[in-house]
N, CA, C and O atoms as a Maestro MAE file, in Angstrom:
{
 s_m_m2io_version
 :::
 2.0.0
}

f_m_ct {
 s_m_title
 :::
 protein
 m_atom[328] {
  # First column is atom index #
  i_m_mmod_type
  r_m_x_coord
  r_m_y_coord
  r_m_z_coord
  i_m_residue_number
  s_m_chain_name
  s_m_pdb_residue_name
  s_m_pdb_atom_name
  i_m_atomic_number
  :::
  1 25 116.044 -49.581 -147.113 1 A "SER " " N  " 7
  2 3 114.905 -49.957 -147.926 1 A "SER " " CA " 6
  3 2 113.806 -50.486 -147.026 1 A "SER " " C  " 6
  4 15 114.078 -51.093 -145.991 1 A "SER " " O  " 8
  5 25 112.585 -50.258 -147.417 2 A "TYR " " N  " 7
  6 3 111.462 -50.825 -146.683 2 A "TYR " " CA " 6
  7 2 110.333 -51.112 -147.643 2 A "TYR " " C  " 6
  8 15 110.276 -50.554 -148.738 2 A "TYR " " O  " 8
  9 25 109.426 -51.995 -147.225 3 A "GLU " " N  " 7
  10 3 108.297 -52.370 -148.080 3 A "GLU " " CA " 6
  11 2 107.056 -52.537 -147.223 3 A "GLU " " C  " 6
  12 15 107.131 -52.810 -146.025 3 A "GLU " " O  " 8
  13 25 105.909 -52.366 -147.871 4 A "TYR " " N  " 7
  14 3 104.616 -52.588 -147.235 4 A "TYR " " CA " 6
  15 2 104.098 -53.917 -147.763 4 A "TYR " " C  " 6
  16 15 103.571 -53.975 -148.875 4 A "TYR " " O  " 8
  17 25 104.236 -54.977 -146.993 5 A "SER " " N  " 7
  18 3 103.946 -56.316 -147.502 5 A "SER " " CA " 6
  19 2 102.478 -56.708 -147.415 5 A "SER " " C  " 6
  20 15 102.076 -57.664 -148.078 5 A "SER " " O  " 8
  21 25 101.657 -56.012 -146.626 6 A "ASP " " N  " 7
  22 3 100.237 -56.362 -146.532 6 A "ASP " " CA " 6
  23 2 99.436 -55.852 -147.723 6 A "ASP " " C  " 6
  24 15 98.304 -56.282 -147.945 6 A "ASP " " O  " 8
  25 25 100.007 -54.961 -148.468 7 A "PHE " " N  " 7
  26 3 99.331 -54.383 -149.617 7 A "PHE " " CA " 6
  27 2 99.995 -54.911 -150.880 7 A "PHE " " C  " 6
  28 15 100.601 -55.982 -150.869 7 A "PHE " " O  " 8
  29 25 99.882 -54.167 -151.954 8 A "GLU " " N  " 7
  30 3 100.636 -54.539 -153.147 8 A "GLU " " CA " 6
  31 2 102.125 -54.474 -152.808 8 A "GLU " " C  " 6
  32 15 102.517 -53.878 -151.805 8 A "GLU " " O  " 8
  33 25 102.923 -55.075 -153.632 9 A "LYS " " N  " 7
  34 3 104.369 -55.086 -153.382 9 A "LYS " " CA " 6
  35 2 104.915 -53.676 -153.603 9 A "LYS " " C  " 6
  36 15 105.332 -53.328 -154.707 9 A "LYS " " O  " 8
  37 25 104.906 -52.871 -152.541 10 A "ILE " " N  " 7
  38 3 105.390 -51.495 -152.600 10 A "ILE " " CA " 6
  39 2 106.701 -51.438 -151.826 10 A "ILE " " C  " 6
  40 15 106.754 -51.824 -150.658 10 A "ILE " " O  " 8
  41 25 107.755 -50.959 -152.475 11 A "GLN " " N  " 7
  42 3 109.078 -50.953 -151.867 11 A "GLN " " CA " 6
  43 2 109.753 -49.613 -152.128 11 A "GLN " " C  " 6
  44 15 109.625 -49.053 -153.216 11 A "GLN " " O  " 8
  45 25 110.478 -49.095 -151.126 12 A "PHE " " N  " 7
  46 3 111.163 -47.813 -151.235 12 A "PHE " " CA " 6
  47 2 112.584 -47.934 -150.717 12 A "PHE " " C  " 6
  48 15 112.876 -48.759 -149.851 12 A "PHE " " O  " 8
  49 25 113.456 -47.106 -151.253 13 A "ASP " " N  " 7
  50 3 114.772 -46.887 -150.666 13 A "ASP " " CA " 6
  51 2 114.724 -45.542 -149.969 13 A "ASP " " C  " 6
  52 15 114.137 -44.594 -150.490 13 A "ASP " " O  " 8
  53 25 115.326 -45.448 -148.809 14 A "SER " " N  " 7
  54 3 115.289 -44.227 -148.020 14 A "SER " " CA " 6
  55 2 116.707 -43.875 -147.588 14 A "SER " " C  " 6
  56 15 117.400 -44.697 -146.989 14 A "SER " " O  " 8
  57 25 117.137 -42.652 -147.893 15 A "PHE " " N  " 7
  58 3 118.491 -42.213 -147.579 15 A "PHE " " CA " 6
  59 2 118.451 -40.902 -146.808 15 A "PHE " " C  " 6
  60 15 117.520 -40.111 -146.964 15 A "PHE " " O  " 8
  61 25 119.462 -40.675 -145.977 16 A "LEU " " N  " 7
  62 3 119.556 -39.428 -145.223 16 A "LEU " " CA " 6
  63 2 119.743 -38.245 -146.158 16 A "LEU " " C  " 6
  64 15 120.413 -38.351 -147.185 16 A "LEU " " O  " 8
  65 25 119.143 -37.116 -145.792 17 A "ILE " " N  " 7
  66 3 119.344 -35.867 -146.526 17 A "ILE " " CA " 6
  67 2 120.432 -35.087 -145.794 17 A "ILE " " C  " 6
  68 15 120.336 -34.862 -144.587 17 A "ILE " " O  " 8
  69 25 121.450 -34.683 -146.513 18 A "LYS " " N  " 7
  70 3 122.592 -34.018 -145.884 18 A "LYS " " CA " 6
  71 2 122.533 -32.496 -146.001 18 A "LYS " " C  " 6
  72 15 123.498 -31.817 -145.652 18 A "LYS " " O  " 8
  73 25 121.420 -31.953 -146.486 19 A "GLU " " N  " 7
  74 3 121.308 -30.504 -146.647 19 A "GLU " " CA " 6
  75 2 121.183 -29.821 -145.291 19 A "GLU " " C  " 6
  76 15 120.697 -30.416 -144.330 19 A "GLU " " O  " 8
  77 25 121.622 -28.575 -145.222 20 A "LYS " " N  " 7
  78 3 121.636 -27.845 -143.957 20 A "LYS " " CA " 6
  79 2 120.251 -27.377 -143.515 20 A "LYS " " C  " 6
  80 15 120.058 -27.099 -142.331 20 A "LYS " " O  " 8
  81 25 119.278 -27.280 -144.427 21 A "GLU " " N  " 7
  82 3 117.952 -26.791 -144.061 21 A "GLU " " CA " 6
  83 2 117.162 -27.812 -143.254 21 A "GLU " " C  " 6
  84 15 116.212 -27.441 -142.565 21 A "GLU " " O  " 8
  85 25 117.526 -29.068 -143.319 22 A "ASN " " N  " 7
  86 3 116.780 -30.140 -142.656 22 A "ASN " " CA " 6
  87 2 117.395 -30.457 -141.299 22 A "ASN " " C  " 6
  88 15 118.463 -29.952 -140.953 22 A "ASN " " O  " 8
  89 25 116.702 -31.303 -140.535 23 A "PHE " " N  " 7
  90 3 117.253 -31.758 -139.270 23 A "PHE " " CA " 6
  91 2 118.502 -32.577 -139.554 23 A "PHE " " C  " 6
  92 15 118.478 -33.479 -140.391 23 A "PHE " " O  " 8
  93 25 119.574 -32.273 -138.874 24 A "ARG " " N  " 7
  94 3 120.848 -32.935 -139.140 24 A "ARG " " CA " 6
  95 2 120.765 -34.427 -138.834 24 A "ARG " " C  " 6
  96 15 120.469 -34.831 -137.710 24 A "ARG " " O  " 8
  97 25 121.030 -35.231 -139.851 25 A "LEU " " N  " 7
  98 3 121.065 -36.688 -139.770 25 A "LEU " " CA " 6
  99 2 119.755 -37.312 -139.289 25 A "LEU " " C  " 6
  100 15 119.758 -38.449 -138.818 25 A "LEU " " O  " 8
  101 25 118.638 -36.593 -139.398 26 A "LEU " " N  " 7
  102 3 117.350 -37.140 -138.976 26 A "LEU " " CA " 6
  103 2 116.316 -37.146 -140.086 26 A "LEU " " C  " 6
  104 15 115.295 -37.822 -139.962 26 A "LEU " " O  " 8
  105 25 116.548 -36.413 -141.171 27 A "ASP " " N  " 7
  106 3 115.558 -36.335 -142.239 27 A "ASP " " CA " 6
  107 2 115.990 -37.215 -143.409 27 A "ASP " " C  " 6
  108 15 117.177 -37.321 -143.718 27 A "ASP " " O  " 8
  109 25 115.008 -37.844 -144.053 28 A "VAL " " N  " 7
  110 3 115.281 -38.749 -145.167 28 A "VAL " " CA " 6
  111 2 114.512 -38.306 -146.403 28 A "VAL " " C  " 6
  112 15 113.590 -37.495 -146.315 28 A "VAL " " O  " 8
  113 25 114.900 -38.848 -147.561 29 A "ASP " " N  " 7
  114 3 114.244 -38.458 -148.807 29 A "ASP " " CA " 6
  115 2 112.894 -39.139 -149.007 29 A "ASP " " C  " 6
  116 15 112.008 -38.542 -149.618 29 A "ASP " " O  " 8
  117 25 112.703 -40.351 -148.523 30 A "ASN " " N  " 7
  118 3 111.416 -41.064 -148.598 30 A "ASN " " CA " 6
  119 2 110.993 -41.466 -147.191 30 A "ASN " " C  " 6
  120 15 111.506 -42.436 -146.633 30 A "ASN " " O  " 8
  121 25 110.062 -40.719 -146.625 31 A "ARG " " N  " 7
  122 3 109.600 -41.017 -145.267 31 A "ARG " " CA " 6
  123 2 108.679 -42.220 -145.255 31 A "ARG " " C  " 6
  124 15 107.936 -42.465 -146.205 31 A "ARG " " O  " 8
  125 25 108.742 -42.964 -144.166 32 A "MET " " N  " 7
  126 3 107.889 -44.132 -143.994 32 A "MET " " CA " 6
  127 2 106.534 -43.681 -143.438 32 A "MET " " C  " 6
  128 15 106.475 -42.815 -142.565 32 A "MET " " O  " 8
  129 25 105.461 -44.264 -143.938 33 A "ILE " " N  " 7
  130 3 104.116 -43.943 -143.473 33 A "ILE " " CA " 6
  131 2 103.705 -44.982 -142.437 33 A "ILE " " C  " 6
  132 15 103.696 -46.181 -142.717 33 A "ILE " " O  " 8
  133 25 103.365 -44.511 -141.231 34 A "LEU " " N  " 7
  134 3 102.916 -45.400 -140.166 34 A "LEU " " CA " 6
  135 2 101.402 -45.329 -140.064 34 A "LEU " " C  " 6
  136 15 100.855 -44.238 -139.907 34 A "LEU " " O  " 8
  137 25 100.711 -46.452 -140.146 35 A "PRO " " N  " 7
  138 3 99.260 -46.422 -139.974 35 A "PRO " " CA " 6
  139 2 98.899 -46.119 -138.520 35 A "PRO " " C  " 6
  140 15 99.595 -46.542 -137.597 35 A "PRO " " O  " 8
  141 25 97.812 -45.387 -138.331 36 A "LYS " " N  " 7
  142 3 97.381 -44.971 -136.998 36 A "LYS " " CA " 6
  143 2 96.513 -46.056 -136.359 36 A "LYS " " C  " 6
  144 15 95.612 -46.597 -137.001 36 A "LYS " " O  " 8
  145 25 96.789 -46.370 -135.091 37 A "LYS " " N  " 7
  146 3 96.032 -47.333 -134.284 37 A "LYS " " CA " 6
  147 2 95.970 -48.734 -134.896 37 A "LYS " " C  " 6
  148 15 94.974 -49.442 -134.748 37 A "LYS " " O  " 8
  149 25 97.034 -49.118 -135.578 38 A "ILE " " N  " 7
  150 3 97.140 -50.462 -136.151 38 A "ILE " " CA " 6
  151 2 98.460 -51.070 -135.673 38 A "ILE " " C  " 6
  152 15 99.514 -50.441 -135.763 38 A "ILE " " O  " 8
  153 25 98.387 -52.290 -135.171 39 A "PHE " " N  " 7
  154 3 99.583 -52.994 -134.712 39 A "PHE " " CA " 6
  155 2 100.476 -53.297 -135.911 39 A "PHE " " C  " 6
  156 15 100.028 -53.900 -136.886 39 A "PHE " " O  " 8
  157 25 101.731 -52.882 -135.838 40 A "CYS " " N  " 7
  158 3 102.686 -53.120 -136.925 40 A "CYS " " CA " 6
  159 2 103.879 -53.901 -136.387 40 A "CYS " " C  " 6
  160 15 104.356 -53.653 -135.280 40 A "CYS " " O  " 8
  161 25 104.339 -54.832 -137.178 41 A "ARG " " N  " 7
  162 3 105.527 -55.616 -136.850 41 A "ARG " " CA " 6
  163 2 106.587 -55.301 -137.893 41 A "ARG " " C  " 6
  164 15 106.326 -55.379 -139.094 41 A "ARG " " O  " 8
  165 25 107.768 -54.950 -137.441 42 A "TYR " " N  " 7
  166 3 108.871 -54.608 -138.326 42 A "TYR " " CA " 6
  167 2 109.930 -55.699 -138.223 42 A "TYR " " C  " 6
  168 15 110.410 -56.009 -137.132 42 A "TYR " " O  " 8
  169 25 110.285 -56.270 -139.350 43 A "LEU " " N  " 7
  170 3 111.348 -57.271 -139.417 43 A "LEU " " CA " 6
  171 2 112.566 -56.604 -140.034 43 A "LEU " " C  " 6
  172 15 112.493 -56.079 -141.145 43 A "LEU " " O  " 8
  173 25 113.667 -56.620 -139.332 44 A "ILE " " N  " 7
  174 3 114.843 -55.851 -139.723 44 A "ILE " " CA " 6
  175 2 116.018 -56.799 -139.924 44 A "ILE " " C  " 6
  176 15 116.349 -57.595 -139.045 44 A "ILE " " O  " 8
  177 25 116.647 -56.701 -141.102 45 A "SER " " N  " 7
  178 3 117.791 -57.547 -141.412 45 A "SER " " CA " 6
  179 2 118.703 -56.828 -142.405 45 A "SER " " C  " 6
  180 15 118.373 -55.747 -142.893 45 A "SER " " O  " 8
  181 25 119.824 -57.423 -142.689 46 A "SER " " N  " 7
  182 3 120.790 -56.862 -143.626 46 A "SER " " CA " 6
  183 2 121.438 -58.001 -144.398 46 A "SER " " C  " 6
  184 15 121.460 -59.143 -143.940 46 A "SER " " O  " 8
  185 25 121.959 -57.682 -145.561 47 A "THR " " N  " 7
  186 3 122.653 -58.701 -146.347 47 A "THR " " CA " 6
  187 2 124.163 -58.478 -146.392 47 A "THR " " C  " 6
  188 15 124.903 -59.380 -146.786 47 A "THR " " O  " 8
  189 25 124.636 -57.291 -145.996 48 A "ASP " " N  " 7
  190 3 126.065 -57.019 -146.146 48 A "ASP " " CA " 6
  191 2 126.759 -56.635 -144.833 48 A "ASP " " C  " 6
  192 15 127.598 -57.393 -144.346 48 A "ASP " " O  " 8
  193 25 126.432 -55.492 -144.261 49 A "VAL " " N  " 7
  194 3 127.069 -55.011 -143.031 49 A "VAL " " CA " 6
  195 2 125.982 -54.596 -142.039 49 A "VAL " " C  " 6
  196 15 124.794 -54.644 -142.359 49 A "VAL " " O  " 8
  197 25 126.389 -54.190 -140.839 50 A "ILE " " N  " 7
  198 3 125.419 -53.751 -139.832 50 A "ILE " " CA " 6
  199 2 124.872 -52.377 -140.212 50 A "ILE " " C  " 6
  200 15 125.632 -51.450 -140.492 50 A "ILE " " O  " 8
  201 25 123.552 -52.260 -140.218 51 A "HIS " " N  " 7
  202 3 122.854 -51.000 -140.443 51 A "HIS " " CA " 6
  203 2 121.969 -50.745 -139.227 51 A "HIS " " C  " 6
  204 15 121.821 -51.620 -138.374 51 A "HIS " " O  " 8
  205 25 121.380 -49.552 -139.143 52 A "SER " " N  " 7
  206 3 120.460 -49.244 -138.053 52 A "SER " " CA " 6
  207 2 119.136 -48.769 -138.605 52 A "SER " " C  " 6
  208 15 119.091 -48.035 -139.593 52 A "SER " " O  " 8
  209 25 118.052 -49.192 -137.963 53 A "PHE " " N  " 7
  210 3 116.702 -48.710 -138.264 53 A "PHE " " CA " 6
  211 2 116.246 -47.956 -137.025 53 A "PHE " " C  " 6
  212 15 116.275 -48.498 -135.920 53 A "PHE " " O  " 8
  213 25 115.825 -46.707 -137.203 54 A "THR " " N  " 7
  214 3 115.434 -45.902 -136.052 54 A "THR " " CA " 6
  215 2 114.268 -44.983 -136.379 54 A "THR " " C  " 6
  216 15 114.144 -44.484 -137.497 54 A "THR " " O  " 8
  217 25 113.421 -44.770 -135.390 55 A "ILE " " N  " 7
  218 3 112.373 -43.750 -135.438 55 A "ILE " " CA " 6
  219 2 112.589 -42.907 -134.186 55 A "ILE " " C  " 6
  220 15 112.066 -43.242 -133.124 55 A "ILE " " O  " 8
  221 25 113.361 -41.802 -134.294 56 A "PRO " " N  " 7
  222 3 113.747 -41.029 -133.112 56 A "PRO " " CA " 6
  223 2 112.567 -40.513 -132.285 56 A "PRO " " C  " 6
  224 15 112.661 -40.453 -131.059 56 A "PRO " " O  " 8
  225 25 111.469 -40.142 -132.927 57 A "THR " " N  " 7
  226 3 110.316 -39.612 -132.209 57 A "THR " " CA " 6
  227 2 109.757 -40.621 -131.209 57 A "THR " " C  " 6
  228 15 109.287 -40.232 -130.140 57 A "THR " " O  " 8
  229 25 109.801 -41.898 -131.540 58 A "PHE " " N  " 7
  230 3 109.294 -42.949 -130.661 58 A "PHE " " CA " 6
  231 2 110.389 -43.552 -129.779 58 A "PHE " " C  " 6
  232 15 110.099 -44.392 -128.926 58 A "PHE " " O  " 8
  233 25 111.625 -43.140 -129.971 59 A "GLY " " N  " 7
  234 3 112.722 -43.702 -129.196 59 A "GLY " " CA " 6
  235 2 113.014 -45.148 -129.554 59 A "GLY " " C  " 6
  236 15 113.392 -45.942 -128.693 59 A "GLY " " O  " 8
  237 25 112.837 -45.491 -130.829 60 A "ILE " " N  " 7
  238 3 113.030 -46.867 -131.295 60 A "ILE " " CA " 6
  239 2 114.297 -46.948 -132.142 60 A "ILE " " C  " 6
  240 15 114.517 -46.126 -133.031 60 A "ILE " " O  " 8
  241 25 115.118 -47.943 -131.856 61 A "LYS " " N  " 7
  242 3 116.303 -48.205 -132.670 61 A "LYS " " CA " 6
  243 2 116.573 -49.701 -132.651 61 A "LYS " " C  " 6
  244 15 116.526 -50.339 -131.600 61 A "LYS " " O  " 8
  245 25 116.854 -50.249 -133.820 62 A "ALA " " N  " 7
  246 3 117.220 -51.662 -133.925 62 A "ALA " " CA " 6
  247 2 118.325 -51.796 -134.962 62 A "ALA " " C  " 6
  248 15 118.331 -51.096 -135.974 62 A "ALA " " O  " 8
  249 25 119.250 -52.692 -134.701 63 A "ASP " " N  " 7
  250 3 120.334 -52.940 -135.646 63 A "ASP " " CA " 6
  251 2 119.931 -54.023 -136.632 63 A "ASP " " C  " 6
  252 15 119.321 -55.028 -136.267 63 A "ASP " " O  " 8
  253 25 120.286 -53.796 -137.890 64 A "ALA " " N  " 7
  254 3 120.101 -54.793 -138.945 64 A "ALA " " CA " 6
  255 2 121.434 -55.517 -139.099 64 A "ALA " " C  " 6
  256 15 122.413 -54.945 -139.577 64 A "ALA " " O  " 8
  257 25 121.457 -56.766 -138.692 65 A "ILE " " N  " 7
  258 3 122.690 -57.548 -138.661 65 A "ILE " " CA " 6
  259 2 122.604 -58.661 -139.702 65 A "ILE " " C  " 6
  260 15 121.595 -59.362 -139.769 65 A "ILE " " O  " 8
  261 25 123.655 -58.836 -140.522 66 A "PRO " " N  " 7
  262 3 123.618 -59.900 -141.531 66 A "PRO " " CA " 6
  263 2 123.373 -61.274 -140.905 66 A "PRO " " C  " 6
  264 15 123.994 -61.635 -139.905 66 A "PRO " " O  " 8
  265 25 122.460 -62.030 -141.510 67 A "GLY " " N  " 7
  266 3 122.163 -63.371 -141.041 67 A "GLY " " CA " 6
  267 2 121.243 -63.444 -139.836 67 A "GLY " " C  " 6
  268 15 121.009 -64.529 -139.303 67 A "GLY " " O  " 8
  269 25 120.721 -62.317 -139.401 68 A "ARG " " N  " 7
  270 3 119.840 -62.290 -138.229 68 A "ARG " " CA " 6
  271 2 118.631 -61.406 -138.519 68 A "ARG " " C  " 6
  272 15 118.757 -60.392 -139.205 68 A "ARG " " O  " 8
  273 25 117.462 -61.782 -138.002 69 A "ILE " " N  " 7
  274 3 116.258 -60.972 -138.167 69 A "ILE " " CA " 6
  275 2 115.853 -60.430 -136.805 69 A "ILE " " C  " 6
  276 15 115.573 -61.201 -135.887 69 A "ILE " " O  " 8
  277 25 115.821 -59.111 -136.669 70 A "ASN " " N  " 7
  278 3 115.337 -58.458 -135.457 70 A "ASN " " CA " 6
  279 2 113.902 -58.017 -135.681 70 A "ASN " " C  " 6
  280 15 113.520 -57.656 -136.794 70 A "ASN " " O  " 8
  281 25 113.113 -58.049 -134.621 71 A "GLN " " N  " 7
  282 3 111.693 -57.713 -134.730 71 A "GLN " " CA " 6
  283 2 111.352 -56.572 -133.783 71 A "GLN " " C  " 6
  284 15 111.776 -56.567 -132.627 71 A "GLN " " O  " 8
  285 25 110.578 -55.596 -134.283 72 A "LEU " " N  " 7
  286 3 110.029 -54.509 -133.470 72 A "LEU " " CA " 6
  287 2 108.519 -54.520 -133.610 72 A "LEU " " C  " 6
  288 15 107.994 -54.789 -134.690 72 A "LEU " " O  " 8
  289 25 107.824 -54.231 -132.529 73 A "ASN " " N  " 7
  290 3 106.372 -54.095 -132.557 73 A "ASN " " CA " 6
  291 2 106.024 -52.662 -132.184 73 A "ASN " " C  " 6
  292 15 106.619 -52.093 -131.269 73 A "ASN " " O  " 8
  293 25 105.055 -52.077 -132.896 74 A "LEU " " N  " 7
  294 3 104.731 -50.671 -132.675 74 A "LEU " " CA " 6
  295 2 103.270 -50.404 -132.995 74 A "LEU " " C  " 6
  296 15 102.726 -50.923 -133.970 74 A "LEU " " O  " 8
  297 25 102.642 -49.582 -132.154 75 A "ILE " " N  " 7
  298 3 101.315 -49.040 -132.436 75 A "ILE " " CA " 6
  299 2 101.433 -47.530 -132.290 75 A "ILE " " C  " 6
  300 15 101.821 -47.040 -131.230 75 A "ILE " " O  " 8
  301 25 101.105 -46.790 -133.337 76 A "SER " " N  " 7
  302 3 101.154 -45.332 -133.314 76 A "SER " " CA " 6
  303 2 99.754 -44.793 -133.023 76 A "SER " " C  " 6
  304 15 98.806 -45.081 -133.753 76 A "SER " " O  " 8
  305 25 99.634 -44.011 -131.955 77 A "TYR " " N  " 7
  306 3 98.337 -43.437 -131.590 77 A "TYR " " CA " 6
  307 2 98.172 -42.003 -132.083 77 A "TYR " " C  " 6
  308 15 97.111 -41.403 -131.909 77 A "TYR " " O  " 8
  309 25 99.213 -41.456 -132.692 78 A "ARG " " N  " 7
  310 3 99.149 -40.085 -133.209 78 A "ARG " " CA " 6
  311 2 99.574 -40.055 -134.668 78 A "ARG " " C  " 6
  312 15 100.466 -40.792 -135.089 78 A "ARG " " O  " 8
  313 25 98.915 -39.186 -135.432 79 A "SER " " N  " 7
  314 3 99.390 -38.977 -136.792 79 A "SER " " CA " 6
  315 2 100.452 -37.884 -136.772 79 A "SER " " C  " 6
  316 15 100.483 -37.040 -135.877 79 A "SER " " O  " 8
  317 25 101.311 -37.919 -137.768 80 A "GLY " " N  " 7
  318 3 102.372 -36.927 -137.857 80 A "GLY " " CA " 6
  319 2 103.484 -37.408 -138.756 80 A "GLY " " C  " 6
  320 15 103.386 -38.465 -139.379 80 A "GLY " " O  " 8
  321 25 104.542 -36.625 -138.816 81 A "LEU " " N  " 7
  322 3 105.718 -36.987 -139.602 81 A "LEU " " CA " 6
  323 2 106.706 -37.691 -138.694 81 A "LEU " " C  " 6
  324 15 107.098 -37.169 -137.651 81 A "LEU " " O  " 8
  325 25 107.103 -38.891 -139.110 82 A "TYR " " N  " 7
  326 3 108.033 -39.669 -138.294 82 A "TYR " " CA " 6
  327 2 109.230 -40.082 -139.122 82 A "TYR " " C  " 6
  328 15 110.132 -40.748 -138.615 82 A "TYR " " O  " 8
  :::
 }
 m_bond[327] {
  # First column is bond index #
  i_m_from
  i_m_to
  i_m_order
  :::
  1 1 2 1
  2 2 3 1
  3 3 4 2
  4 3 5 1
  5 5 6 1
  6 6 7 1
  7 7 8 2
  8 7 9 1
  9 9 10 1
  10 10 11 1
  11 11 12 2
  12 11 13 1
  13 13 14 1
  14 14 15 1
  15 15 16 2
  16 15 17 1
  17 17 18 1
  18 18 19 1
  19 19 20 2
  20 19 21 1
  21 21 22 1
  22 22 23 1
  23 23 24 2
  24 23 25 1
  25 25 26 1
  26 26 27 1
  27 27 28 2
  28 27 29 1
  29 29 30 1
  30 30 31 1
  31 31 32 2
  32 31 33 1
  33 33 34 1
  34 34 35 1
  35 35 36 2
  36 35 37 1
  37 37 38 1
  38 38 39 1
  39 39 40 2
  40 39 41 1
  41 41 42 1
  42 42 43 1
  43 43 44 2
  44 43 45 1
  45 45 46 1
  46 46 47 1
  47 47 48 2
  48 47 49 1
  49 49 50 1
  50 50 51 1
  51 51 52 2
  52 51 53 1
  53 53 54 1
  54 54 55 1
  55 55 56 2
  56 55 57 1
  57 57 58 1
  58 58 59 1
  59 59 60 2
  60 59 61 1
  61 61 62 1
  62 62 63 1
  63 63 64 2
  64 63 65 1
  65 65 66 1
  66 66 67 1
  67 67 68 2
  68 67 69 1
  69 69 70 1
  70 70 71 1
  71 71 72 2
  72 71 73 1
  73 73 74 1
  74 74 75 1
  75 75 76 2
  76 75 77 1
  77 77 78 1
  78 78 79 1
  79 79 80 2
  80 79 81 1
  81 81 82 1
  82 82 83 1
  83 83 84 2
  84 83 85 1
  85 85 86 1
  86 86 87 1
  87 87 88 2
  88 87 89 1
  89 89 90 1
  90 90 91 1
  91 91 92 2
  92 91 93 1
  93 93 94 1
  94 94 95 1
  95 95 96 2
  96 95 97 1
  97 97 98 1
  98 98 99 1
  99 99 100 2
  100 99 101 1
  101 101 102 1
  102 102 103 1
  103 103 104 2
  104 103 105 1
  105 105 106 1
  106 106 107 1
  107 107 108 2
  108 107 109 1
  109 109 110 1
  110 110 111 1
  111 111 112 2
  112 111 113 1
  113 113 114 1
  114 114 115 1
  115 115 116 2
  116 115 117 1
  117 117 118 1
  118 118 119 1
  119 119 120 2
  120 119 121 1
  121 121 122 1
  122 122 123 1
  123 123 124 2
  124 123 125 1
  125 125 126 1
  126 126 127 1
  127 127 128 2
  128 127 129 1
  129 129 130 1
  130 130 131 1
  131 131 132 2
  132 131 133 1
  133 133 134 1
  134 134 135 1
  135 135 136 2
  136 135 137 1
  137 137 138 1
  138 138 139 1
  139 139 140 2
  140 139 141 1
  141 141 142 1
  142 142 143 1
  143 143 144 2
  144 143 145 1
  145 145 146 1
  146 146 147 1
  147 147 148 2
  148 147 149 1
  149 149 150 1
  150 150 151 1
  151 151 152 2
  152 151 153 1
  153 153 154 1
  154 154 155 1
  155 155 156 2
  156 155 157 1
  157 157 158 1
  158 158 159 1
  159 159 160 2
  160 159 161 1
  161 161 162 1
  162 162 163 1
  163 163 164 2
  164 163 165 1
  165 165 166 1
  166 166 167 1
  167 167 168 2
  168 167 169 1
  169 169 170 1
  170 170 171 1
  171 171 172 2
  172 171 173 1
  173 173 174 1
  174 174 175 1
  175 175 176 2
  176 175 177 1
  177 177 178 1
  178 178 179 1
  179 179 180 2
  180 179 181 1
  181 181 182 1
  182 182 183 1
  183 183 184 2
  184 183 185 1
  185 185 186 1
  186 186 187 1
  187 187 188 2
  188 187 189 1
  189 189 190 1
  190 190 191 1
  191 191 192 2
  192 191 193 1
  193 193 194 1
  194 194 195 1
  195 195 196 2
  196 195 197 1
  197 197 198 1
  198 198 199 1
  199 199 200 2
  200 199 201 1
  201 201 202 1
  202 202 203 1
  203 203 204 2
  204 203 205 1
  205 205 206 1
  206 206 207 1
  207 207 208 2
  208 207 209 1
  209 209 210 1
  210 210 211 1
  211 211 212 2
  212 211 213 1
  213 213 214 1
  214 214 215 1
  215 215 216 2
  216 215 217 1
  217 217 218 1
  218 218 219 1
  219 219 220 2
  220 219 221 1
  221 221 222 1
  222 222 223 1
  223 223 224 2
  224 223 225 1
  225 225 226 1
  226 226 227 1
  227 227 228 2
  228 227 229 1
  229 229 230 1
  230 230 231 1
  231 231 232 2
  232 231 233 1
  233 233 234 1
  234 234 235 1
  235 235 236 2
  236 235 237 1
  237 237 238 1
  238 238 239 1
  239 239 240 2
  240 239 241 1
  241 241 242 1
  242 242 243 1
  243 243 244 2
  244 243 245 1
  245 245 246 1
  246 246 247 1
  247 247 248 2
  248 247 249 1
  249 249 250 1
  250 250 251 1
  251 251 252 2
  252 251 253 1
  253 253 254 1
  254 254 255 1
  255 255 256 2
  256 255 257 1
  257 257 258 1
  258 258 259 1
  259 259 260 2
  260 259 261 1
  261 261 262 1
  262 262 263 1
  263 263 264 2
  264 263 265 1
  265 265 266 1
  266 266 267 1
  267 267 268 2
  268 267 269 1
  269 269 270 1
  270 270 271 1
  271 271 272 2
  272 271 273 1
  273 273 274 1
  274 274 275 1
  275 275 276 2
  276 275 277 1
  277 277 278 1
  278 278 279 1
  279 279 280 2
  280 279 281 1
  281 281 282 1
  282 282 283 1
  283 283 284 2
  284 283 285 1
  285 285 286 1
  286 286 287 1
  287 287 288 2
  288 287 289 1
  289 289 290 1
  290 290 291 1
  291 291 292 2
  292 291 293 1
  293 293 294 1
  294 294 295 1
  295 295 296 2
  296 295 297 1
  297 297 298 1
  298 298 299 1
  299 299 300 2
  300 299 301 1
  301 301 302 1
  302 302 303 1
  303 303 304 2
  304 303 305 1
  305 305 306 1
  306 306 307 1
  307 307 308 2
  308 307 309 1
  309 309 310 1
  310 310 311 1
  311 311 312 2
  312 311 313 1
  313 313 314 1
  314 314 315 1
  315 315 316 2
  316 315 317 1
  317 317 318 1
  318 318 319 1
  319 319 320 2
  320 319 321 1
  321 321 322 1
  322 322 323 1
  323 323 324 2
  324 323 325 1
  325 325 326 1
  326 326 327 1
  327 327 328 2
  :::
 }
}
């Protein structure tokens, strides 16, 4: 799940697509929109078990660990699908 907190309270759930036509284990049903040339801070956490947050195109991966908040900073200079 992710949300855009600087705007209205917009929240999405995002799950992997397991169909064969898509990139294996890389495509999701609700893609995240990254603003171009804007500094973004991502706060990553979990309430139950360890999960992973990743953007393979940028080589970014962070674990969501219960009881802990991990932070990523990112500026995207290109538009595209991520």
